[in-house]
Structure formats: structure tokens, C-alpha cells
N, C-alpha and C positions, 0 to 999 in steps of 0.2 A: 315713645319717640320714634319717628319713622326714619328710614335710612337717609332721606334727603336732609333731615335735620342734623343727623350725625356728620353728614359730609360738609354741611355749611359751617359747623362749628370749627372746622380746620381751614376755612378760608378767611385768613386774618389780614391779608394784604389790603392796603388802602390805595386807591388811585383817584386821581382827579382828571376829569375830561376838560381840556383847555380849548377855548375859543378865542375869537378875536377881541372880546372884552374881558378876558381872564378866565377864571374858573367857572365852568358852566355847571358841573356836577361833581359831587364827591361820592364814591361808591366804596363801601366797606366790605362787601361780600365778593371778594375776587382772590385768585391765587396765581402767582407767577410760577411757571414751570421753568426748569433749567434750560429748555431749548427755545428761549424767546417766544414763549406762548403765555398768553394771559387768559384764564378763564374768569369771566365776568358773570355772576349769577344775577341776572336781571332780564326781563323780557321787554324793557323799554329803552334800551341804551341807544343813544343818538351819536353813533360814530361811524366813520367811514374810512377807506384807505387814504392815507395822508394826514388823518387827524393826529393831534398831539395828546399824549397823556403823560401825566406825572405820577410817579410812584413815591409815596411817602414812606420814608425809612425811619427806623427808630432813631430818636435824638432830633428829629425834625428836618433832617437831610432829605433831599429829593433827588429823583433821576428822571430825566426827560426822555421820552420815547416817541418814535413815529410809528403809527399803525401801518403795517404793509398789507394786511389782508384781514378781512372780517368774515366770520362764519357764525351761523346761529344753529343751535340744537334745540328742538322742542323739549318740553318736559317729558320724562319717561315715567309711565305708570304701570303698575302690575296689580290686577284684581282690585282696582280702586285706590291703591296705595301709591303715593308719590315716591318713586325711587330716586330720580334726579330731577332738580328743577330745571326750568328753561335757562339756557345761558348762551352767552357769546364767547366765542374763541377767537382771540386776536393774535395774530402774528406781528410781532413788534421788533424794532431794532433801537437799541440805545443810541440816542443822537450823538454821544461823544464817540461812538464806534463808527459812525458813517464817514466814509472817506471823502475827502474833498476832491473834486475833479480838478485836473490840471487845466489851467486857463490857456486857450489857444492864443497864439501871438499872431497879430496882423502885421505884415511887412509890406510896405509900399515902396517900390524902387522906380525912380524917374531919371532918365538921362544921366546914368552913373556908370563908371568904369571900375573894375576891380572891387566889386561888392563881396563882402564876406558875411555869411550868415551862419550862426551856430552858437555853441557854448563857448563863452569866452575863455574859460579855464582849459579847455581841450586845445583850443586855438594857441593859447599861450604855451602849452606844453609842446606842441608841435613846432612853434616857432622857436622855442629854446633849443630843441634838439636840432633843428635845421641850422640855427645860428652856430651851435657847437660844432657841427660838421664843417661849416665854412671856415671857422677859426682854425680847425685842425688842417684843412687844406691850405690856408694862408700863413700857417706857421713856418718856421725856418727849419723844421726837423727834416730828416731824410725821407725820401718817398716811402721806403719800407716801414719806418716808424709811423708815418701818417696813415698808411693802410692798416697796420697792427692796431692802432688806436680806434680807427673806424670799425674794424672787425669786432674789437672789444665792446664798442657802442652797440653793434648790432646784436651781439650775444646778449648783452644786458637787456635790450629791448625784447628780445625773444624768450627771456627766462620766464617760466611759468608763473612765479610770484608777481613779476612786474606786469606780466599780461593780465593777471587777475585784478590787479590794482587799477591799471590804466584801461582795462577792457580792450576793445578792438582798436583803440587809438595806437597802441604800440606797434601792432602790425602794420597799420597805416604809415606810421612814422618811419619804420624800418624800410617800407617800400619807397618812401620819398627820398630817403638818404642814399 
């Protein structure tokens, strides 16, 4: 038995190459590495960047991957003996781990006054604190008590925990008050 045969005995992963019409090819001589690399021992693999492959797991479960990069290595021989067979090296990424991009919003404004654009939650928080300040100012409390209440509100908004939760909004609110 040559070295290549010993090596191939340990390539027990099974993948399927997927195309527009479904499964195009099933390959049983491949090996998944831990760093999102698949070694496929074939010299006729029809796959390119963007192709989809499906890994067959024990129990019939599957994982879907997108091929990011394809590389080919020719067979390695030494003194007429095959050391390593020809194989493809695929860099892949599991589809379930691909991040979905944020969708950009398109905003069209025509003949409008007092337009407000932004995250409604942030705007509500800012409006609530602004409203609170107005209610403090319009209360029947003594001017010294009103100022003390507003100072406590500013201290609250500048507290590190509040700042970490509200982000930069808390500083912006304090500046508006």
C-alpha cells in the first residue's frame, strides 16, 4: 500500500456539489479541516468561487457552505510512487455564519418642514428627557428646587452606566437640556 492510499483512508467526509438543478456531484474522498478548508481528492472537480457545497453529516444532517477560494495541487510523486494524489483545496464559509448586510434606507423629502430622520427609539428617549425638563421648569417648585432636580437629571445622564446603555445619546441629551 502506498502513502497516498493510507492518506485517502482517512478522508471520510462526504460533500455534494450543488448546482441550479440540485445535486450535481457527490464526492466521498474529502476532508474538512478546522480552519474552513476542505481538501477534495479529485482531479476533475467542477467548482469555482461562489459555488455551493453541502457537507453530509452523520445521521443525515447537512451543512451548507459557500466556496470562497479554489486552489489545485497536482499529484506528488517520488521515485515513481504516488505520495499524494491530485487534490483541490477549497476555502469555504458556512452559510449560517455569513453575516447579512444592513439594508440601506432611501429617504425622499419634498416640500417639508421640521423633518426628523433617525432611530425612533433614540428620538423617543431624547423627547422624554426634554419633556421632563420642561415639566420641571413649569412646576410650582422653588427655583432652587427646580435647579437641583435638573442637576440630578444631568448627573444621571452623565453616569458611566447610563452612558454605556444609551451610548452617545445621553451626552447629546445633557447638551440639549
